[in-house]
Every structure is written in structure tokens, then in C-alpha cells.
C-alpha positions as CSV (number, residue, x, y, z in Angstrom):
1,M,-17.7,-52.8,-11.9
2,T,-17.1,-51.0,-14.5
3,N,-16.7,-50.7,-18.3
4,L,-14.5,-47.8,-20.1
5,R,-15.3,-47.1,-23.8
6,T,-13.5,-44.2,-25.3
7,S,-14.0,-43.4,-28.6
8,S,-13.3,-40.7,-31.2
9,S,-14.4,-36.9,-30.8
10,S,-15.6,-36.5,-35.0
11,P,-19.5,-36.6,-35.4
12,S,-20.8,-37.6,-38.4
13,W,-23.9,-38.5,-40.1
14,K,-23.6,-42.4,-40.6
15,N,-24.3,-42.2,-36.3
16,L,-28.0,-41.5,-37.2
17,P,-29.4,-43.9,-35.2
18,L,-28.0,-42.4,-32.5
19,A,-28.8,-38.5,-33.9
20,L,-32.4,-39.4,-33.8
21,V,-32.3,-38.4,-30.4
22,L,-29.6,-36.6,-30.0
23,I,-32.0,-34.3,-27.4
24,T,-33.3,-36.0,-25.6
25,A,-30.9,-36.6,-23.1
26,T,-30.2,-33.8,-21.8
27,V,-33.1,-30.8,-23.6
28,T,-34.9,-31.7,-20.7
29,M,-34.0,-29.4,-18.7
30,L,-34.3,-26.8,-21.6
31,G,-37.2,-25.8,-19.2
32,T,-35.1,-24.5,-16.4
33,A,-35.1,-21.1,-16.6
34,S,-35.4,-17.7,-17.0
35,I,-32.7,-15.4,-19.0
36,C,-32.2,-12.3,-17.5
37,R,-31.3,-9.1,-18.9
38,A,-30.4,-9.0,-22.2
39,K,-27.2,-7.3,-21.3
40,T,-26.2,-9.9,-18.9
41,L,-27.9,-13.2,-20.1
42,G,-28.1,-15.0,-16.7
43,F,-30.6,-16.9,-15.0
44,G,-33.5,-16.9,-13.3
45,P,-34.4,-19.7,-11.0
46,A,-38.1,-21.2,-11.9
47,T,-40.1,-23.7,-11.1
48,F,-41.9,-26.4,-14.1
49,K,-44.7,-29.2,-13.9
50,I,-43.6,-32.0,-15.5
51,Y,-46.5,-33.3,-17.6
52,S,-47.3,-36.6,-20.2
53,P,-47.6,-35.0,-23.3
54,V,-50.1,-38.2,-24.6
55,T,-52.3,-38.2,-21.6
56,S,-51.8,-34.4,-19.9
57,N,-50.9,-36.2,-16.9
58,L,-49.3,-34.4,-14.0
59,I,-45.8,-36.2,-13.4
60,G,-43.6,-34.7,-11.5
61,E,-42.1,-31.0,-11.0
62,V,-38.3,-29.6,-11.1
63,H,-37.1,-26.9,-9.8
64,F,-33.9,-24.5,-10.5
65,R,-31.7,-22.4,-7.6
66,V,-29.2,-19.9,-9.5
67,T,-26.0,-18.1,-8.6
68,Q,-24.0,-15.5,-9.1
69,S,-20.9,-14.4,-8.2
70,D,-19.2,-11.1,-8.1
71,D,-17.3,-11.7,-11.3
72,G,-20.3,-12.8,-13.1
73,A,-19.6,-16.6,-12.9
74,V,-23.1,-18.4,-13.3
75,T,-24.1,-21.4,-11.4
76,V,-26.9,-23.3,-12.5
77,R,-28.6,-26.2,-10.4
78,S,-32.1,-28.3,-10.9
79,D,-33.9,-30.7,-8.9
80,A,-36.4,-33.2,-10.8
81,R,-38.7,-34.9,-9.0
82,Y,-41.0,-37.6,-10.4
83,D,-44.2,-39.3,-9.1
84,N,-42.6,-42.6,-9.9
85,G,-40.0,-41.5,-7.0
86,D,-37.4,-41.3,-9.7
87,Y,-35.6,-38.0,-9.7
88,D,-32.5,-36.4,-11.6
89,S,-30.3,-33.1,-11.0
90,E,-27.8,-30.9,-13.3
91,D,-25.2,-28.1,-12.3
92,D,-23.7,-25.9,-14.7
93,H,-21.4,-23.7,-14.7
94,L,-20.9,-20.4,-16.5
95,I,-18.8,-17.1,-17.3
96,P,-18.6,-14.1,-18.9
97,R,-17.0,-14.0,-22.7
98,P,-14.2,-11.2,-22.8
99,G,-15.2,-8.7,-24.6
100,G,-18.7,-8.9,-23.6
101,G,-21.9,-11.5,-25.1
102,P,-23.7,-14.9,-24.2
103,L,-22.4,-16.2,-21.3
104,K,-20.1,-19.3,-22.4
105,Q,-20.3,-22.6,-20.7
106,I,-17.7,-24.0,-19.1
107,S,-19.0,-27.5,-17.8
108,F,-22.0,-29.4,-17.0
109,S,-23.3,-32.1,-15.5
110,H,-26.6,-34.2,-15.1
111,S,-27.3,-37.4,-12.9
112,F,-30.2,-39.7,-13.1
113,F,-31.4,-42.1,-10.7
114,Y,-34.3,-44.5,-9.6
115,R,-36.8,-44.5,-6.6
116,D,-34.4,-46.4,-4.4
117,G,-31.4,-44.1,-4.8
118,K,-29.5,-45.9,-7.0
119,P,-27.7,-44.2,-9.6
120,E,-29.4,-45.0,-13.7
121,R,-26.9,-43.0,-15.9
122,S,-25.3,-39.7,-15.6
123,S,-23.5,-37.0,-18.8
124,E,-20.5,-34.8,-18.0
125,A,-18.9,-32.5,-20.1
126,D,-16.0,-30.4,-18.9
127,F,-15.8,-27.3,-22.1
128,A,-12.3,-26.5,-21.5
129,T,-10.5,-29.7,-21.3
130,G,-12.3,-31.4,-23.5
131,L,-13.9,-34.7,-22.0
132,G,-17.4,-35.4,-22.1
133,S,-18.3,-38.6,-20.9
134,C,-21.8,-40.8,-20.2
135,T,-22.4,-43.4,-17.8
136,I,-25.7,-46.2,-18.1
137,N,-25.8,-48.7,-14.8
138,D,-26.7,-51.3,-15.1
139,N,-27.3,-53.8,-11.7
140,G,-24.9,-52.5,-10.4
141,H,-22.1,-52.6,-13.5
142,A,-21.9,-49.0,-14.9
143,E,-20.7,-48.9,-18.7
144,V,-19.0,-45.2,-19.0
145,T,-17.7,-43.8,-22.5
146,R,-15.9,-40.7,-22.6
147,S,-14.6,-39.0,-25.9
148,T,-12.2,-36.0,-26.2
149,F,-13.6,-33.1,-28.2
150,N,-12.6,-29.4,-29.4
151,F,-15.7,-27.7,-28.1
152,P,-16.3,-24.8,-30.4
153,A,-17.3,-21.3,-28.6
154,D,-20.7,-22.0,-29.4
155,T,-21.1,-25.4,-27.5
156,Y,-23.8,-25.6,-24.9
157,A,-25.5,-28.8,-22.9
158,G,-28.1,-29.0,-20.7
159,A,-29.9,-25.8,-19.3
160,P,-27.8,-23.1,-20.9
161,V,-29.5,-24.3,-24.4
162,V,-31.8,-21.8,-23.7
163,I,-28.9,-18.8,-24.0
164,P,-29.0,-19.3,-27.8
165,L,-32.6,-19.9,-28.3
166,R,-33.3,-16.6,-26.9
167,N,-30.8,-14.7,-28.6
168,Q,-31.8,-15.9,-32.1
169,L,-35.6,-14.2,-30.6
170,M,-34.5,-10.7,-29.2
171,K,-32.4,-10.3,-32.4
172,K,-35.6,-11.7,-34.5
173,A,-33.5,-13.9,-36.2
174,G,-36.0,-17.2,-37.8
175,V,-33.3,-19.7,-37.6
176,V,-30.0,-20.2,-35.3
177,D,-26.9,-22.9,-35.6
178,F,-25.2,-23.9,-32.5
179,H,-23.5,-26.8,-31.5
180,Y,-24.5,-29.3,-28.6
181,F,-23.3,-31.7,-26.3
182,T,-25.4,-35.0,-25.3
183,C,-25.4,-38.9,-25.0
184,I,-27.1,-40.9,-27.4
185,P,-25.9,-43.0,-25.7
186,G,-22.8,-41.8,-25.6
187,P,-21.1,-38.6,-26.0
188,R,-22.0,-36.7,-28.9
189,L,-21.3,-33.3,-30.3
190,V,-24.1,-32.5,-32.9
191,T,-24.9,-29.3,-34.6
192,V,-28.5,-27.9,-34.3
193,R,-30.7,-25.6,-36.0
194,A,-33.4,-23.9,-34.3
195,T,-36.0,-22.5,-35.9
196,A,-38.8,-20.2,-34.4
197,G,-42.4,-19.4,-35.2
198,S,-45.0,-16.9,-35.1
199,P,-46.9,-15.7,-31.7
200,A,-49.7,-18.1,-31.4
201,P,-52.0,-19.1,-28.4
202,W,-50.9,-21.7,-26.2
203,K,-53.5,-23.7,-24.2
204,Y,-50.5,-24.3,-20.8
205,W,-49.7,-20.6,-21.4
206,P,-52.1,-17.5,-21.3
207,G,-51.4,-14.9,-24.2
208,E,-49.4,-15.4,-27.2
209,V,-45.9,-17.6,-26.9
210,V,-43.5,-18.3,-30.0
211,E,-42.5,-21.7,-30.4
212,V,-38.9,-22.8,-31.6
213,D,-38.5,-26.0,-33.1
214,V,-34.8,-27.5,-32.1
215,Q,-33.6,-30.4,-34.7
216,P,-29.9,-31.9,-35.5
217,S,-28.6,-30.4,-38.9
218,F,-27.3,-32.8,-41.4
219,G,-26.2,-30.0,-43.8
220,W,-28.6,-31.6,-47.5
221,L,-29.4,-34.7,-45.7
222,T,-31.4,-32.3,-43.1
223,S,-35.0,-33.0,-45.4
224,I,-34.6,-36.5,-46.3
225,I,-33.7,-37.7,-42.3
226,S,-36.3,-35.1,-40.7
227,P,-39.3,-37.3,-41.0
228,F,-37.6,-39.8,-38.8
229,L,-36.2,-37.6,-36.2
230,P,-37.7,-36.8,-33.0
231,T,-40.3,-33.7,-31.5
232,V,-38.4,-31.0,-29.5
233,R,-40.1,-27.9,-29.2
234,A,-39.9,-25.2,-26.7
235,W,-42.3,-21.9,-25.6
236,F,-41.5,-18.3,-25.1
237,D,-43.3,-15.9,-23.7
238,P,-42.3,-12.5,-26.2
239,S,-44.6,-9.8,-24.0
240,R,-42.4,-10.7,-20.9
241,D,-39.2,-10.4,-22.0
242,W,-38.8,-14.0,-23.7
243,Y,-39.3,-15.9,-20.5
244,L,-39.0,-20.0,-21.0
245,V,-42.7,-21.4,-20.8
246,G,-42.4,-24.7,-21.9
247,V,-40.6,-27.9,-23.1
248,E,-41.6,-30.9,-24.9
249,S,-38.7,-34.2,-25.0
250,A,-37.4,-36.6,-23.1
251,R,-36.1,-37.3,-20.1
252,F,-33.1,-38.7,-21.6
253,Y,-32.4,-40.7,-24.5
254,R,-35.2,-42.9,-25.5
255,G,-36.3,-42.0,-22.0
256,T,-40.4,-40.5,-21.2
257,R,-41.6,-37.7,-23.4
258,I,-42.2,-35.1,-20.9
259,L,-43.6,-31.9,-21.1
260,M,-42.5,-29.3,-18.8
261,V,-44.6,-26.0,-17.9
262,G,-44.1,-22.9,-16.6
263,V,-46.1,-23.0,-12.9
264,A,-47.4,-19.4,-13.5
265,P,-46.5,-16.4,-15.7
266,P,-44.1,-13.8,-14.1
267,S,-45.3,-10.6,-13.8
268,K,-43.9,-8.1,-16.7
269,S,-41.7,-5.6,-14.0
270,T,-40.0,-9.1,-12.5
271,A,-39.0,-11.8,-15.6
272,H,-35.9,-10.1,-16.4
């Protein structure tokens, strides 16, 4: 049985209880892959171990596969497996922008499953039509919420969120704002602000890395709201062409917090 709800596309700070976890639903997939050369901003395949940031125990692993067509379009697919048997998968599609620049995301799909194969929840977005949907399954009952958005050109979801973060670092910009689609738990389009720190040691990776903190931006209200926002952090290796080496977030809205760490440092000659 499916229960369908349709909501408006205008995000508002009044949705604060949901916005407190805005990026936990899909920024998990931030730990997806390295991005290729700055000129093409393609993705490279990668494997990340998944740890509990609370206990440091290993709880799973995620693999990413990337294909690129002759016209420059890129498809990113991921499969995450957890030790308790749960798993999830994501598909992202991107195309080159006319005149160059970072790849443009055109679609996003992320599905979560219980250990017995039954669907738990999913999120989808079509950036061309503006349709975004979020589904939560409970004992065979699927509740679907849909909204129509006018997605700005700088909108990302799931794995491709790495693109504006890495661009920020390559341009030596301390702060970058962009838009992000996520389910919290219904579909939302939110402005996100990412702030980069200075190179520093990180126990999970050799050498120094740069930490990027990601939070929703609510203008003058941000300083009031920020103490109640969830921690979302990503780490990049400046010595390897800003290779993404780790992400701390949550699996999905109100889901288990996780820390994703790259399996091994890529060689400096291959991390393109």
C-alpha cells in the first residue's frame, strides 16, 4: 500500500526540526570517490571502510564504480554493505556544462534495504524535471512524499557533492555555498555552506589533510541555530590532488552515525 503526499518546493527556516539533519540522509555518500583531473572533474573508483565514530569499530564497506561515455557524461554507482546485513545502493548521473566548468548533476537515486532484502527507504531527484521524492517503508506500507523544485545550477545530491567541495579547495576558497537536495525525511532543497580548515594530521590517514565542515546556511539565523546542527565533516589530502579520504555523517535521516575512511593512500601519480 502506498500513501502519496505532495508538498511545495519552497524551503524555509521554519522547517528547522527537519533541517537539523539535512545532510545526514545522503551526505553519507560524500565518501564516495576521488575526483579526476581538475579540467574534467570526473570521478575515479574507490573503496571506503565504514567505522562507528563512537566506538571506532569497523561496521561495513562501500565500493564505487564509475563510467564515462565518449560525450563526457559520467555515471557513479555505489554499493554499501554493513556487518548487520543491511545494505544500500546509489546511482548518480552527470553531464558536462556548455562552455566547460564542473560537471552538472542531472539525476540522483539512493535506496536502502534491510538485511532480508526488503526496502527500508529511498530518495530520488530528476534535476531536469524538478521532481524530487522520498519514500519510507514500514511493514509493507510505503509513504511517498513528492515535491517539485526549480533546481539551481549549483544543486547536488549524494556522491557528486564532492564536486563543489573539491573545487573550493582547489580555488583556495575558505567558504563555498551551494544547494543540496535531501530527504529530512521529506524532500528538501537547502542552501549549504562548507568551510575549509588548515592542513593538519588525522589519525586515519598519513600526512596532513584538510577538514571541511558542512552545515545548512540560514543567513543571520545560522549563528543561533548552529549549536543544534549535526556534525558533518569531510577530509581531503592536498598532497594527492585533493583526494577525498574520509567523511563523518549519518547513514540517512536520524540514522546511525558513520565514519567512512579510504582503504589506502593512492599513489601521487595515480590520484588524478
